[in-house]
Structure formats: structure tokens, C-alpha cells
LUMMARTOR-381061 format. One record per residue (C-alpha): residue in one letter; x, y, z. Coordinates in steps of 0.25 Angstrom, whole numbers, always signed. Example, Ala and Ser with C-alpha at 12.3 -4.5 7.8 and 13.67 -1.06 7.14 Angstrom:
+------+-------+-------+-------+
: type :     x :     y :     z :
+------+-------+-------+-------+
:    A :   +49 :   -18 :   +31 :
:    S :   +55 :    -4 :   +29 :
+------+-------+-------+-------+
***
This chain:
+------+-------+-------+-------+
: type :     x :     y :     z :
+------+-------+-------+-------+
:    X :    +0 :    +0 :    +0 :
:    X :   +12 :    +9 :    +1 :
:    X :   +15 :   +19 :   -10 :
:    X :   +25 :   +13 :   -20 :
:    X :   +36 :   +23 :   -21 :
:    X :   +41 :   +27 :   -35 :
:    X :   +56 :   +24 :   -37 :
:    X :   +63 :   +37 :   -32 :
:    X :   +74 :   +41 :   -42 :
:    X :   +82 :   +53 :   -38 :
:    X :   +82 :   +60 :   -52 :
:    X :   +70 :   +62 :   -61 :
:    X :   +75 :   +57 :   -75 :
:    X :   +65 :   +63 :   -84 :
:    X :   +68 :   +77 :   -78 :
:    X :   +77 :   +86 :   -86 :
:    X :   +87 :   +88 :   -75 :
:    X :   +97 :   +99 :   -80 :
:    X :  +101 :  +113 :   -78 :
:    X :   +91 :  +123 :   -84 :
:    X :   +94 :  +138 :   -83 :
:    X :   +81 :  +145 :   -82 :
:    X :   +75 :  +135 :   -72 :
:    X :   +88 :  +136 :   -64 :
:    X :   +87 :  +151 :   -64 :
:    X :   +72 :  +151 :   -60 :
:    X :   +74 :  +141 :   -48 :
:    X :   +87 :  +148 :   -44 :
:    X :   +79 :  +161 :   -43 :
:    X :   +68 :  +155 :   -36 :
:    X :   +78 :  +149 :   -25 :
:    X :   +85 :  +163 :   -24 :
:    X :   +71 :  +169 :   -22 :
:    X :   +68 :  +159 :   -10 :
:    X :   +82 :  +163 :    -4 :
:    X :   +79 :  +178 :    -6 :
:    X :   +65 :  +177 :    +1 :
:    X :   +71 :  +168 :   +12 :
:    X :   +82 :  +179 :   +14 :
:    X :   +72 :  +190 :   +14 :
:    X :   +63 :  +184 :   +24 :
:    X :   +74 :  +177 :   +33 :
:    X :   +71 :  +175 :   +47 :
:    X :   +76 :  +182 :   +59 :
:    X :   +69 :  +175 :   +70 :
:    X :   +62 :  +162 :   +73 :
:    X :   +48 :  +168 :   +71 :
:    X :   +51 :  +170 :   +57 :
:    X :   +58 :  +157 :   +55 :
:    X :   +47 :  +148 :   +60 :
:    X :   +34 :  +155 :   +58 :
:    X :   +37 :  +167 :   +49 :
:    X :   +33 :  +177 :   +60 :
:    X :   +19 :  +172 :   +58 :
:    X :   +17 :  +183 :   +47 :
:    X :   +13 :  +175 :   +35 :
:    X :    +0 :  +178 :   +28 :
:    X :   -11 :  +168 :   +24 :
:    X :    -8 :  +168 :    +8 :
:    X :    +7 :  +168 :   +10 :
:    X :    +6 :  +157 :   +20 :
:    X :    -3 :  +150 :   +11 :
:    X :    +7 :  +151 :    +0 :
:    X :   +18 :  +146 :   +10 :
:    X :    +9 :  +134 :   +14 :
:    X :    +8 :  +131 :    -1 :
:    X :   +23 :  +132 :    -3 :
:    X :   +26 :  +125 :   +10 :
:    X :   +17 :  +114 :    +6 :
:    X :   +19 :  +112 :    -8 :
:    X :   +33 :  +106 :    -8 :
:    X :   +40 :   +98 :   -18 :
:    X :   +30 :   +87 :   -14 :
:    X :   +19 :   +95 :   -19 :
:    X :   +25 :  +102 :   -31 :
:    X :   +33 :   +89 :   -36 :
:    X :   +29 :   +77 :   -27 :
:    X :   +14 :   +78 :   -28 :
:    X :   +14 :   +77 :   -43 :
:    X :   +25 :   +66 :   -42 :
:    X :   +17 :   +58 :   -33 :
:    X :    +4 :   +59 :   -42 :
:    X :   +13 :   +56 :   -55 :
:    X :   +20 :   +44 :   -49 :
:    X :    +8 :   +38 :   -40 :
:    X :    -4 :   +44 :   -46 :
:    X :   -16 :   +43 :   -38 :
:    X :    -8 :   +41 :   -25 :
:    X :    -2 :   +55 :   -27 :
:    X :   -15 :   +62 :   -26 :
:    X :   -15 :   +58 :   -11 :
:    X :    -4 :   +69 :    -9 :
:    X :   -13 :   +79 :   -16 :
:    X :   -25 :   +76 :    -7 :
:    X :   -17 :   +75 :    +6 :
:    X :    -8 :   +87 :    +4 :
:    X :   -21 :   +96 :    +1 :
:    X :   -30 :   +90 :   +11 :
:    X :   -21 :   +92 :   +23 :
:    X :   -22 :  +107 :   +21 :
:    X :   -37 :  +107 :   +24 :
:    X :   -34 :  +100 :   +37 :
:    X :   -24 :  +110 :   +40 :
:    X :   -33 :  +122 :   +37 :
:    X :   -45 :  +117 :   +45 :
:    X :   -38 :  +111 :   +57 :
:    X :   -24 :  +116 :   +59 :
:    X :   -20 :  +129 :   +52 :
:    X :   -27 :  +139 :   +61 :
:    X :   -25 :  +131 :   +74 :
:    X :   -10 :  +130 :   +72 :
:    X :    -9 :  +144 :   +70 :
:    X :   -16 :  +147 :   +82 :
:    X :    -8 :  +138 :   +90 :
:    X :    +4 :  +146 :   +86 :
:    X :   +19 :  +141 :   +88 :
:    X :   +30 :  +140 :   +77 :
:    X :   +30 :  +126 :   +73 :
:    X :   +22 :  +113 :   +72 :
:    X :   +31 :  +106 :   +83 :
:    X :   +29 :  +119 :   +91 :
:    X :   +14 :  +116 :   +90 :
:    X :   +15 :  +102 :   +94 :
:    X :   +25 :  +105 :  +106 :
:    X :   +16 :  +116 :  +112 :
:    X :    +3 :  +110 :  +109 :
:    X :    +7 :   +97 :  +116 :
:    X :   +16 :  +103 :  +126 :
:    X :   +28 :   +94 :  +123 :
:    X :   +42 :   +96 :  +118 :
:    X :   +42 :   +81 :  +114 :
:    X :   +30 :   +83 :  +105 :
:    X :   +37 :   +96 :   +99 :
:    X :   +50 :   +88 :   +97 :
:    X :   +42 :   +77 :   +89 :
:    X :   +35 :   +87 :   +81 :
:    X :   +48 :   +95 :   +78 :
:    X :   +55 :   +82 :   +74 :
:    X :   +43 :   +78 :   +65 :
:    X :   +43 :   +92 :   +59 :
:    X :   +58 :   +90 :   +55 :
:    X :   +56 :   +76 :   +50 :
:    X :   +44 :   +81 :   +41 :
:    X :   +53 :   +92 :   +36 :
:    X :   +64 :   +82 :   +32 :
:    X :   +55 :   +72 :   +25 :
:    X :   +47 :   +83 :   +18 :
:    X :   +59 :   +91 :   +14 :
:    X :   +66 :   +79 :    +7 :
:    X :   +55 :   +79 :    -3 :
:    X :   +57 :   +93 :    -6 :
:    X :   +72 :   +92 :    -7 :
:    X :   +70 :   +81 :   -17 :
:    X :   +60 :   +89 :   -25 :
:    X :   +70 :  +101 :   -26 :
:    X :   +81 :   +92 :   -30 :
:    X :   +73 :   +86 :   -42 :
:    X :   +68 :   +99 :   -47 :
:    X :   +81 :  +105 :   -45 :
:    X :   +88 :   +96 :   -55 :
:    X :   +78 :  +100 :   -66 :
:    X :   +82 :  +114 :   -64 :
:    X :   +97 :  +114 :   -61 :
:    X :  +101 :  +100 :   -66 :
:    X :  +112 :   +93 :   -58 :
:    X :  +109 :   +82 :   -48 :
:    X :   +98 :   +79 :   -38 :
:    X :  +108 :   +80 :   -26 :
:    X :  +113 :   +94 :   -30 :
:    X :   +99 :   +99 :   -32 :
:    X :   +94 :   +94 :   -18 :
:    X :  +105 :  +100 :   -11 :
:    X :  +104 :  +114 :   -18 :
:    X :   +89 :  +115 :   -16 :
:    X :   +89 :  +111 :    -2 :
:    X :  +101 :  +120 :    +1 :
:    X :   +94 :  +132 :    -5 :
:    X :   +81 :  +129 :    +3 :
:    X :   +88 :  +127 :   +16 :
:    X :   +96 :  +140 :   +14 :
:    X :   +84 :  +149 :   +12 :
:    X :   +76 :  +142 :   +24 :
:    X :   +87 :  +143 :   +34 :
:    X :   +87 :  +158 :   +30 :
:    X :   +73 :  +162 :   +29 :
:    X :   +65 :  +153 :   +39 :
:    X :   +49 :  +153 :   +39 :
:    X :   +48 :  +167 :   +35 :
:    X :   +56 :  +167 :   +23 :
:    X :   +51 :  +152 :   +19 :
:    X :   +37 :  +157 :   +20 :
:    X :   +40 :  +169 :   +11 :
:    X :   +47 :  +159 :    +1 :
:    X :   +35 :  +149 :    +2 :
:    X :   +26 :  +160 :    -4 :
:    X :   +35 :  +162 :   -16 :
:    X :   +38 :  +147 :   -17 :
:    X :   +23 :  +144 :   -18 :
:    X :   +21 :  +154 :   -30 :
:    X :   +33 :  +147 :   -37 :
:    X :   +28 :  +133 :   -35 :
:    X :   +14 :  +135 :   -38 :
:    X :   +16 :  +143 :   -51 :
:    X :   +27 :  +133 :   -55 :
:    X :   +18 :  +121 :   -53 :
:    X :    +5 :  +126 :   -59 :
:    X :   +13 :  +132 :   -71 :
:    X :   +20 :  +119 :   -73 :
:    X :    +6 :  +112 :   -73 :
:    X :    -1 :  +121 :   -82 :
:    X :   +11 :  +121 :   -92 :
:    X :   +12 :  +106 :   -92 :
:    X :    -3 :  +104 :   -94 :
:    X :    -5 :  +115 :  -104 :
:    X :    +7 :  +111 :  -113 :
:    X :    +4 :   +96 :  -113 :
:    X :   -11 :   +97 :  -115 :
:    X :   -14 :   +92 :  -102 :
:    X :   -22 :  +104 :   -96 :
:    X :   -26 :  +118 :   -99 :
:    X :   -31 :  +127 :   -87 :
:    X :   -33 :  +117 :   -76 :
:    X :   -23 :  +105 :   -76 :
:    X :   -27 :  +102 :   -62 :
:    X :   -40 :   +96 :   -68 :
:    X :   -36 :   +94 :   -82 :
:    X :   -26 :   +83 :   -79 :
:    X :   -37 :   +73 :   -76 :
:    X :   -38 :   +71 :   -92 :
:    X :   -24 :   +66 :   -92 :
:    X :   -26 :   +55 :   -81 :
:    X :   -32 :   +45 :   -91 :
:    X :   -19 :   +45 :   -98 :
:    X :   -10 :   +43 :   -86 :
:    X :    -6 :   +29 :   -80 :
:    X :   -15 :   +22 :   -70 :
:    X :    -4 :   +24 :   -60 :
:    X :    -7 :   +39 :   -60 :
:    X :   -22 :   +39 :   -61 :
:    X :   -27 :   +26 :   -54 :
:    X :   -30 :   +27 :   -39 :
:    X :   -21 :   +19 :   -29 :
:    X :   -11 :   +13 :   -40 :
:    X :    +0 :   +18 :   -32 :
:    X :    -3 :   +16 :   -17 :
:    X :   -17 :   +12 :   -12 :
:    X :   -28 :   +19 :    -6 :
:    X :   -23 :   +18 :    +8 :
:    X :   -10 :   +25 :    +4 :
:    X :   -17 :   +36 :    -3 :
:    X :   -26 :   +39 :    +9 :
:    X :   -14 :   +38 :   +18 :
:    X :    -5 :   +47 :   +10 :
:    X :   -16 :   +58 :    +9 :
:    X :   -20 :   +57 :   +23 :
:    X :    -5 :   +58 :   +28 :
:    X :    -3 :   +70 :   +19 :
:    X :   -16 :   +77 :   +24 :
:    X :   -12 :   +75 :   +39 :
:    X :    +3 :   +78 :   +36 :
:    X :    -1 :   +91 :   +30 :
:    X :    -7 :   +95 :   +43 :
:    X :    +5 :   +91 :   +51 :
:    X :   +17 :   +97 :   +42 :
:    X :   +24 :  +107 :   +51 :
:    X :   +29 :  +116 :   +40 :
:    X :   +14 :  +117 :   +36 :
:    X :    +9 :  +120 :   +50 :
:    X :   +19 :  +130 :   +53 :
:    X :   +14 :  +139 :   +42 :
:    X :    +2 :  +142 :   +51 :
:    X :   +12 :  +148 :   +61 :
:    X :   +17 :  +158 :   +51 :
:    X :    +4 :  +165 :   +49 :
:    X :    -2 :  +176 :   +59 :
:    X :   -16 :  +169 :   +62 :
:    X :   -24 :  +157 :   +61 :
:    X :   -33 :  +163 :   +50 :
:    X :   -20 :  +166 :   +42 :
:    X :   -16 :  +151 :   +44 :
:    X :   -30 :  +146 :   +39 :
:    X :   -30 :  +155 :   +27 :
:    X :   -15 :  +152 :   +24 :
:    X :   -19 :  +137 :   +24 :
:    X :   -30 :  +140 :   +14 :
:    X :   -21 :  +147 :    +5 :
:    X :   -11 :  +136 :    +6 :
:    X :   -21 :  +126 :    +2 :
:    X :   -25 :  +134 :   -10 :
:    X :   -10 :  +136 :   -14 :
:    X :    -7 :  +121 :   -12 :
:    X :   -19 :  +116 :   -20 :
:    X :   -14 :  +124 :   -32 :
:    X :    -3 :  +114 :   -33 :
:    X :   -10 :  +101 :   -28 :
:    X :   -21 :  +102 :   -38 :
:    X :   -11 :  +103 :   -49 :
:    X :    -1 :   +92 :   -45 :
:    X :    -9 :   +80 :   -50 :
:    X :   -10 :   +87 :   -64 :
:    X :    +5 :   +89 :   -64 :
:    X :    +7 :   +75 :   -61 :
:    X :    -2 :   +70 :   -72 :
:    X :    +4 :   +79 :   -82 :
:    X :   +18 :   +75 :   -78 :
:    X :   +15 :   +60 :   -78 :
:    X :    +9 :   +60 :   -92 :
:    X :   +21 :   +68 :   -97 :
:    X :   +30 :   +58 :   -91 :
:    X :   +23 :   +47 :   -97 :
:    X :   +23 :   +53 :  -111 :
:    X :   +37 :   +59 :  -111 :
:    X :   +46 :   +50 :  -102 :
:    X :   +40 :   +37 :   -99 :
:    X :   +32 :   +28 :   -90 :
:    X :   +27 :   +35 :   -78 :
:    X :   +25 :   +23 :   -69 :
:    X :   +32 :    +9 :   -68 :
:    X :   +46 :    +5 :   -65 :
:    X :   +52 :   +15 :   -76 :
:    X :   +42 :   +26 :   -73 :
:    X :   +43 :   +40 :   -68 :
:    X :   +53 :   +40 :   -56 :
:    X :   +50 :   +47 :   -43 :
:    X :   +60 :   +58 :   -46 :
:    X :   +53 :   +61 :   -59 :
:    X :   +39 :   +60 :   -52 :
:    X :   +45 :   +70 :   -42 :
:    X :   +47 :   +81 :   -53 :
:    X :   +35 :   +77 :   -61 :
:    X :   +31 :   +92 :   -60 :
:    X :   +44 :   +97 :   -67 :
:    X :   +45 :   +85 :   -76 :
:    X :   +31 :   +87 :   -81 :
:    X :   +35 :  +101 :   -85 :
:    X :   +47 :   +96 :   -92 :
:    X :   +40 :   +85 :   -99 :
:    X :   +30 :   +95 :  -104 :
:    X :   +42 :  +102 :  -111 :
:    X :   +39 :  +115 :  -104 :
:    X :   +50 :  +126 :  -104 :
:    X :   +62 :  +123 :   -95 :
:    X :   +60 :  +136 :   -88 :
:    X :   +46 :  +132 :   -85 :
:    X :   +50 :  +118 :   -80 :
:    X :   +60 :  +125 :   -71 :
:    X :   +48 :  +134 :   -65 :
:    X :   +41 :  +121 :   -62 :
:    X :   +54 :  +115 :   -55 :
:    X :   +56 :  +128 :   -47 :
:    X :   +42 :  +127 :   -41 :
:    X :   +46 :  +113 :   -36 :
:    X :   +58 :  +119 :   -30 :
:    X :   +50 :  +130 :   -23 :
:    X :   +40 :  +120 :   -18 :
:    X :   +51 :  +111 :   -12 :
:    X :   +58 :  +123 :    -5 :
:    X :   +45 :  +129 :    +1 :
:    X :   +41 :  +116 :    +8 :
:    X :   +56 :  +113 :   +12 :
:    X :   +56 :  +127 :   +18 :
:    X :   +43 :  +125 :   +27 :
:    X :   +48 :  +111 :   +31 :
:    X :   +62 :  +116 :   +35 :
:    X :   +56 :  +128 :   +43 :
:    X :   +47 :  +118 :   +50 :
:    X :   +58 :  +109 :   +53 :
:    X :   +68 :  +120 :   +58 :
:    X :   +58 :  +126 :   +67 :
:    X :   +55 :  +112 :   +73 :
:    X :   +70 :  +111 :   +76 :
:    X :   +73 :  +125 :   +80 :
:    X :   +60 :  +129 :   +87 :
:    X :   +53 :  +116 :   +92 :
:    X :   +65 :  +107 :   +96 :
:    X :   +77 :  +117 :   +98 :
:    X :   +69 :  +129 :  +105 :
:    X :   +58 :  +122 :  +112 :
:    X :   +65 :  +109 :  +116 :
:    X :   +80 :  +111 :  +116 :
:    X :   +83 :  +126 :  +119 :
:    X :   +71 :  +134 :  +124 :
:    X :   +80 :  +146 :  +125 :
:    X :   +84 :  +146 :  +110 :
:    X :   +86 :  +159 :  +104 :
:    X :   +80 :  +163 :   +90 :
:    X :   +94 :  +162 :   +84 :
:    X :   +96 :  +148 :   +89 :
:    X :   +82 :  +144 :   +84 :
:    X :   +85 :  +150 :   +70 :
:    X :   +99 :  +142 :   +70 :
:    X :   +92 :  +129 :   +73 :
:    X :   +81 :  +131 :   +63 :
:    X :   +91 :  +134 :   +52 :
:    X :  +100 :  +123 :   +56 :
:    X :   +88 :  +114 :   +55 :
:    X :   +85 :  +119 :   +41 :
:    X :   +99 :  +116 :   +36 :
:    X :  +100 :  +102 :   +43 :
:    X :   +86 :   +98 :   +38 :
:    X :   +90 :  +103 :   +24 :
:    X :  +102 :   +95 :   +24 :
:    X :   +95 :   +82 :   +28 :
:    X :   +84 :   +84 :   +18 :
:    X :   +94 :   +86 :    +7 :
:    X :  +102 :   +74 :   +10 :
:    X :   +89 :   +65 :   +11 :
:    X :   +83 :   +71 :    -2 :
:    X :   +95 :   +66 :   -10 :
:    X :   +89 :   +52 :    -9 :
:    X :   +75 :   +54 :    -5 :
:    X :   +67 :   +41 :    -1 :
:    X :   +54 :   +45 :    -9 :
:    X :   +47 :   +55 :   -18 :
:    X :   +45 :   +69 :   -14 :
:    X :   +30 :   +68 :   -12 :
:    X :   +32 :   +55 :    -4 :
:    X :   +43 :   +61 :    +5 :
:    X :   +34 :   +73 :    +8 :
:    X :   +22 :   +63 :   +11 :
:    X :   +31 :   +57 :   +22 :
:    X :   +32 :   +70 :   +29 :
:    X :   +17 :   +72 :   +29 :
:    X :   +15 :   +58 :   +35 :
:    X :   +24 :   +62 :   +46 :
:    X :   +17 :   +75 :   +49 :
:    X :    +3 :   +68 :   +48 :
:    X :    +7 :   +58 :   +58 :
:    X :   +15 :   +66 :   +69 :
:    X :   +11 :   +81 :   +68 :
:    X :    -3 :   +82 :   +62 :
:    X :   -10 :   +74 :   +74 :
:    X :    -3 :   +84 :   +84 :
:    X :    -7 :   +96 :   +76 :
:    X :   -21 :   +92 :   +75 :
:    X :   -24 :   +86 :   +89 :
:    X :   -15 :   +98 :   +95 :
:    X :   -24 :  +108 :   +89 :
:    X :   -38 :  +101 :   +90 :
:    X :   -38 :   +92 :  +102 :
:    X :   -33 :  +100 :  +115 :
:    X :   -32 :   +87 :  +123 :
:    X :   -20 :   +82 :  +114 :
:    X :    -8 :   +81 :  +123 :
:    X :    +7 :   +79 :  +124 :
:    X :    +7 :   +64 :  +126 :
:    X :    -3 :   +62 :  +115 :
:    X :    +5 :   +71 :  +105 :
:    X :   +18 :   +64 :  +109 :
:    X :   +11 :   +50 :  +107 :
:    X :    +5 :   +54 :   +94 :
:    X :   +17 :   +60 :   +87 :
:    X :   +26 :   +49 :   +91 :
:    X :   +16 :   +39 :   +85 :
:    X :   +15 :   +47 :   +72 :
:    X :   +30 :   +48 :   +71 :
:    X :   +31 :   +33 :   +73 :
:    X :   +21 :   +29 :   +63 :
:    X :   +28 :   +38 :   +52 :
:    X :   +42 :   +34 :   +55 :
:    X :   +38 :   +19 :   +54 :
:    X :   +30 :   +22 :   +41 :
:    X :   +43 :   +29 :   +35 :
:    X :   +53 :   +18 :   +39 :
:    X :   +43 :    +7 :   +35 :
:    X :   +40 :   +12 :   +21 :
:    X :   +52 :   +20 :   +17 :
:    X :   +65 :   +19 :   +26 :
:    X :   +65 :    +4 :   +29 :
:    X :   +56 :    -1 :   +17 :
:    X :   +62 :   -10 :    +6 :
:    X :   +59 :   -13 :    -8 :
:    X :   +49 :   -22 :    -3 :
:    X :   +41 :   -11 :    +4 :
:    X :   +39 :    -6 :   +18 :
:    X :   +45 :   -14 :   +30 :
:    X :   +31 :   -16 :   +36 :
:    X :   +21 :   -15 :   +24 :
:    X :    +8 :   -15 :   +33 :
:    X :   +14 :    -3 :   +41 :
:    X :   +16 :    +4 :   +27 :
:    X :    +2 :    +1 :   +23 :
:    X :    -4 :    +7 :   +35 :
:    X :    +6 :   +18 :   +37 :
:    X :   +12 :   +22 :   +23 :
:    X :   +24 :   +32 :   +25 :
:    X :   +17 :   +43 :   +17 :
:    X :    +3 :   +40 :   +23 :
:    X :    +6 :   +35 :   +37 :
:    X :    -3 :   +46 :   +43 :
:    X :   -16 :   +39 :   +38 :
:    X :   -15 :   +28 :   +49 :
:    X :    -5 :   +35 :   +58 :
:    X :   -11 :   +49 :   +60 :
:    X :   -24 :   +43 :   +67 :
:    X :   -15 :   +35 :   +76 :
:    X :    -7 :   +47 :   +80 :
:    X :   -20 :   +54 :   +83 :
:    X :   -25 :   +42 :   +91 :
:    X :   -13 :   +41 :   +99 :
:    X :   -12 :   +56 :  +102 :
:    X :   -27 :   +57 :  +106 :
:    X :   -26 :   +44 :  +114 :
:    X :   -13 :   +48 :  +122 :
:    X :   -19 :   +62 :  +124 :
:    X :   -32 :   +56 :  +130 :
:    X :   -24 :   +47 :  +139 :
:    X :   -15 :   +58 :  +145 :
:    X :   -17 :   +71 :  +152 :
:    X :   -23 :   +82 :  +144 :
:    X :   -15 :   +94 :  +139 :
:    X :   -14 :  +106 :  +148 :
:    X :   -25 :  +116 :  +147 :
:    X :   -16 :  +127 :  +141 :
:    X :   -14 :  +118 :  +129 :
:    X :   -29 :  +115 :  +127 :
:    X :   -32 :  +130 :  +128 :
:    X :   -21 :  +133 :  +117 :
:    X :   -28 :  +122 :  +108 :
:    X :   -41 :  +128 :  +110 :
:    X :   -36 :  +142 :  +106 :
:    X :   -31 :  +136 :   +93 :
:    X :   -46 :  +135 :   +89 :
:    X :   -51 :  +148 :   +95 :
:    X :   -58 :  +157 :   +85 :
:    X :   -51 :  +170 :   +90 :
:    X :   -39 :  +175 :   +81 :
:    X :   -25 :  +176 :   +86 :
:    X :   -14 :  +186 :   +83 :
:    X :    -2 :  +184 :   +74 :
:    X :    +8 :  +179 :   +84 :
:    X :    -3 :  +173 :   +94 :
:    X :    -5 :  +158 :   +97 :
:    X :   -15 :  +150 :  +104 :
:    X :    -6 :  +150 :  +116 :
:    X :    -5 :  +165 :  +116 :
:    X :   -20 :  +166 :  +117 :
:    X :   -21 :  +156 :  +128 :
:    X :   -10 :  +163 :  +136 :
:    X :   -17 :  +176 :  +135 :
:    X :   -30 :  +170 :  +139 :
:    X :   -27 :  +167 :  +153 :
:    X :   -19 :  +155 :  +152 :
:    X :    -4 :  +154 :  +154 :
:    X :    -1 :  +145 :  +142 :
:    X :   +12 :  +142 :  +137 :
:    X :   +15 :  +130 :  +128 :
:    X :   +29 :  +126 :  +131 :
:    X :   +31 :  +112 :  +125 :
:    X :   +29 :  +105 :  +138 :
:    X :   +39 :  +111 :  +146 :
:    X :   +30 :  +115 :  +157 :
:    X :   +24 :  +102 :  +159 :
:    X :   +38 :   +95 :  +158 :
:    X :   +43 :  +104 :  +169 :
:    X :   +32 :  +100 :  +178 :
+------+-------+-------+-------+
***
């Protein structure tokens, strides 16, 4: 029942990987623009580094959400998965889109009202536990690592189309530029860049789709719908449901992506960068709109690319079919096979690089804040100065960048599959804590620790069983892989985590009254000020409230 992986060759043979002057100038200018914006909005203190001074408006934050969200996995990987695995790839469209509705309805405004700087910050203060904070921080760093490997691979593949050379050089070059501007700019500069990056990636993607559809006679004004006429000409692997992966895997993947969307730290932290809960809600609406522009277009691009590959290169499926590397660049490859001008294909490639850099920025900022703010400042050194926090944060960005770069040189899976693993982890460990922490005031510290540990164990076992220790014969324990597929472990696992958290909370002491009052304040209809949090409101309402990560109780 597990998904049969496509052979993962490092290089896409059908792609014209050579130096091209005009695309190289375009991409270089784009990268210099990112560096310039990062320098112009470089950070001076931790408030700007972690939450951009809580000064971002709803449309700008919506564009940042869109760019933050639409990574190489969306720009390149989603079309790749649809092209290579057909109907199964639609689980990614459904999962990644639906998750935002859950975010909008249940989490965005409540998260902003709770306040704080990071997702682990929320977990640590809500459950009054430094141990819970540490688990959430380490999970955030792990998500950043797994997710970013896919981005680095995407940048490397697209980079060799533009600059030629070898895959290794491109991965190192692109990651070096990304790490450089992030270490300089922090959240404020990254957010300003994300708005620009969104414009570049959506223009490049839609322009490429319309140009391929128009020049090849596939479509005219609405390729997102017109591509349906092409389906009868494509192979059954593309169109027939559940040819690749069964019904359970499809549902498990979609569910994991939905709950994973609601548990990703670099997405949740965007709600801390705005001035109010109203702005948080509206920025989610704008973000969903911007995201749907691309998501509704990806299946059409996959269909066009698959047909062009079959007509101009060879068989798409089977032992000698399209490789994983070729699938990962199907958006660029389709533009090339449609004989579009080289500069235009370079524009499409530049959009892929912009998408990968934007998401890597959000992931690295979230990971660096988890290390510097949640682990170093809240657990190791409570008297840390802002200079020390900035130093730890920047050192984390550099160290994580180095590890991601090395791993991306020989990645274990396709871009989209790597990203799906990160969603599965977020859905198992963090989403239950966010949801119960905001909506059930009796969720307590022992319950959270038991639930997070359970989620982490389920995910780790699934990854080792199906990927790290698997052989050519398949997973080590096939039955476990059937129930907890690595990319969809949250379907069976998340309800277990919810049950464990609720059961342990009911069996142990209720949380302190001050925590319950903060949770209730997160649902109050009364608006709050730009720098205000639920804790501030409760403190000025007659209660001496101070969430301290469990220090007070531990001292008693």
C-alpha cells in the first residue's frame, strides 16, 4: 500500500543544462535584489529578527504567506508528483489547500491573541513547561531541516539549467546566497523579500503555463480547466485513480498535509508578525487566494509537461520512463520542450528559485528563533543579551544551511516527498498541541508531554521503517508501513496523539487558573492593541499572570 518511489537520478537528462547568458543575468539580478532588500531591512534587535516588529499589514503578510508556503515543492514538486504519479499527486493539492481553511477558522486569530514570538514559545508558555518548549523547538529545527533539503535540491536542479555546471556547485552556490541574506536580514528583511518573491514566482508560473498552453494548442484563456480535454490522450498512470498508491495512502497523505499545514512553525509564526487578530485573519484569506492561483494551475502544467515529454522525449512511465530528476523540473522542462525562447524559460526557472529561497527563509528563521529564543534564552541562559541571541540565531542559520546543503547533494526522495515528511511530523507533534492548547483549557503539562512524545515516536518509527532501514524488498515492517506510511502517518497517528493528550490530562491535575484565563482570553471578542497579548490583558484585569515556562512550579 505504500507509495512506490520513482528512481531518483540526480540529474534531469532531458533538461538543457548549459550556461545561458540572458537567464543567467536575470537570475543574478534577482538574487542581488534579494540581497539588497535584506540589507536595506537588516535587523537591529530580536523583535525585528523574530517577528518583524509586529508591523506587517494583511496584504503584505498574505503575500509573505503565499511565498513562504509555495516552496520548490509547490512550484516544482507538485507538478512533478502529478506528472509521475497521476491521481495520487492530487492529494497534495487537496491537502495543502484545505489546511489553510482549518488555520483560518481555528488557529490564526487565536494564535495572534496568545502573542509570543515562536511556535515553541506558545507550547512552552501554554503548557507551562520548558521540557515541552524544548521538544517543540527541536521538532521545529527537524522540520526546517527535512523541508529545506527539498528546497536546496530544487534550487540546484533549476540552477544547472540557467548556469550550467554541475549539481553540487549549484546547490552550494544557491544555499550560500540564501544563508548569507538570511543571516543579515532576519524576519523583517525576509518578509519584505517574500512579497517580492511572491510576485516573481506567480508571474513566472502563470506566464509559463499560458505560454505552453497557447503555443502548443492545449488551451487559450483558462488552461486550469481546458487541460481536461487532454486527459483522454494521456497514459492511464496519469488519469486512472489509485494506479500509484491505494485509496488509504491517498487519504492518509491528504490528511497529513492538512493537519501538517496547521502545525508548521514557519507558517504559524507569520501570525505573530501582524498587529492584531483581525489582520491575522485577513492575511490568511489573502494568503489562501494567492496560493490558489498556483495550486489550481499545477495540474494543468503537469498534464502539458507529461504530453510534451511523451511526444518529444520518450515513454513517461515504466523502467525507462521519466526520471525523478526530470519530474522535479517538469515545469521548466515543459517550457523548454514547447520551444519557448531561452530567456522565457529562464524566467520560469527564476520563479522556481524565488519559491525555494522564500520558503527556506521562513524555515531557517523559525529554526533559528527556536534555537536562540526558546532553547538558549528560555532554558540555557535566561540573562542572554540581545547581541547574544542574535549571535546564536545567526550561527543556527549558518549551521543548518551547511547540514541541509550536504544532505541535498544526495537526497533520499523527490522534492514533494521530502516536504511531505515534514508535514507528517508537524501534524503528529505540533498540531495537536496548538489545537488543544487553544481550544481546551484543561489540556495540561503531563498531557502535552505524553502526546508530543507519542507523536515523535510514531513519526520516527515510520521514517526508519520505510526510508532509512528499508531495503529493495520494501519496508522493514510492512504492516506498520501500511498503517503509518511515512508521508501519511498523521491519519492514524494524530487521533492517537489527541487521545493520549486528553487521557493523561484528565488523569492528572488541571492546569493553573491563570493558564485557563489566558486560553479564555484568546477567544474574547474584545480587540487588543498592536503589542498586546492575552497574557497582558489578563494581567491588567486583576490577576498576576506570568507564564514562565514552568519555573514557578518547578521552584515550588
